[in-house]
Structure formats: C-alpha cells, structure tokens
C-alpha positions in Angstrom: 6.3 35.7 48.3 5.3 32.5 46.3 5.9 32.4 43.1 2.9 31.5 41.2 1.9 29.1 38.3 3.1 29.6 34.1 -0.4 29.8 33.6 -1.6 33.1 32.6 -4.8 33.0 34.9 -3.5 31.4 37.8 -5.2 32.6 41.2 -4.0 31.2 44.3 -5.9 29.8 47.1 -4.5 32.4 49.4 -5.2 35.2 47.0 -8.8 34.0 47.1 -9.1 34.1 50.8 -7.5 37.0 51.2 -10.2 38.6 48.9 -12.7 37.4 51.7 -10.8 37.4 54.7 -7.6 39.6 54.5 -6.4 39.0 58.4 -6.8 35.4 58.0 -4.8 35.0 54.9 -2.1 36.9 56.3 -2.1 34.4 59.8 -2.2 31.5 57.1 0.7 33.0 55.0 2.6 33.4 58.7 2.0 29.9 60.0 3.7 28.4 56.4 6.5 30.5 57.1 6.9 29.4 60.7 6.3 25.7 59.0 8.9 26.2 56.7 11.4 27.5 59.3 11.1 24.7 61.7 13.4 21.8 61.3 16.1 20.8 59.0 14.5 19.7 55.6 16.0 21.7 53.0 13.4 23.5 50.5 13.3 21.1 47.8 12.4 18.3 50.0 10.0 20.5 51.7 8.6 21.3 48.1 8.4 17.8 47.1 6.6 16.6 50.2 3.9 19.7 49.4 3.7 18.3 46.2 2.7 15.1 47.3 0.1 16.5 49.6 -1.5 18.5 46.6 -1.6 15.7 44.6 -2.8 13.4 47.2 -5.6 15.9 47.6 -6.0 16.8 43.9 -5.3 20.5 44.6 -4.3 21.5 41.4 -3.8 25.3 42.4 -1.4 24.6 45.2 0.4 21.5 43.7 1.3 24.4 40.6 2.2 26.7 42.9 4.7 24.3 44.6 5.7 23.0 41.5 7.4 26.5 40.4 8.7 26.4 43.8 10.1 23.0 43.8 12.2 24.2 40.5 13.4 27.1 42.0 14.5 25.3 44.9 16.5 22.5 42.5 14.0 20.0 41.8 13.8 18.8 37.8 10.5 17.7 36.5 12.2 13.8 37.1 12.2 14.8 40.7 8.5 16.1 40.8 7.7 13.1 38.5 9.1 10.3 41.0 7.3 12.4 43.7 3.8 12.1 42.2 4.7 8.4 40.8 5.5 7.2 44.4 2.0 7.8 45.3 0.6 5.3 42.7 -1.0 2.2 44.4 -0.7 3.8 48.2 -3.0 6.5 48.7 -3.7 7.9 44.6 -5.1 5.6 42.1 -3.9 5.7 38.4 -6.1 8.9 37.7 -4.9 11.4 40.0 -1.5 10.4 39.3 -1.8 10.8 35.4 -3.6 14.1 36.4 -0.9 15.5 38.6 1.9 14.3 36.0 0.2 16.7 33.4 0.3 19.3 36.1 4.0 19.2 36.4 4.6 18.8 32.7 2.3 22.0 32.1 4.6 23.8 34.6 7.9 22.6 34.2 8.0 22.1 30.4 
C-alpha cells in the first residue's frame, strides 16, 4: 500500500476512485504495481520521476503521496526540491514550482 500524506484529512485519488468504481481502482493499482516492477530504475529514481510528473500537472494529492514514498526510498528534502526546481523554465513557470516546493516542505519537514 502507498503511504499517504502527513496531512490529517488526506484522501488519495485512488481512494476516491475506489468509492465510485472499486474494480477499476483495483485494476489501476495493478497497473501501477506492474509499472514499478518493470525496468531497472531504483525506487528513489522512480519516485522522483513521479514527483516531477505530479508537480508538472499540479496534482497536489499525487505529489504528497509520492513525496512520502520518495522519502521512504531514501530521498531527502534537497533531492525533492531539486527535482521540482529542474522543471523551472521547462514545463513549469515560477508559481507551480514554488507551490510544489511548499507541498514538499509540508510533507518532509
């Protein structure tokens, strides 16, 4: 199971999907498990890549969940911050980068 956010009232998008369509949520989770098992990337690398995607799409819930997972895989706050900062000037402007940096600090400090 994914560890969730440090936020007390956090509900993951997968949990929300499970309320409407439990069989689809189970299938989606199976897809994620299979994707994690494919290839040679280490867990921390996979989590930092996921963080970049969630930051780029401004998906706060996904970012928070994978921020926690990245930390459990060995990433520190500076690793997460660098992942987000690398997006500056590519697919993200200043505000979304600063927003994601705030989410990271809330989760990891």
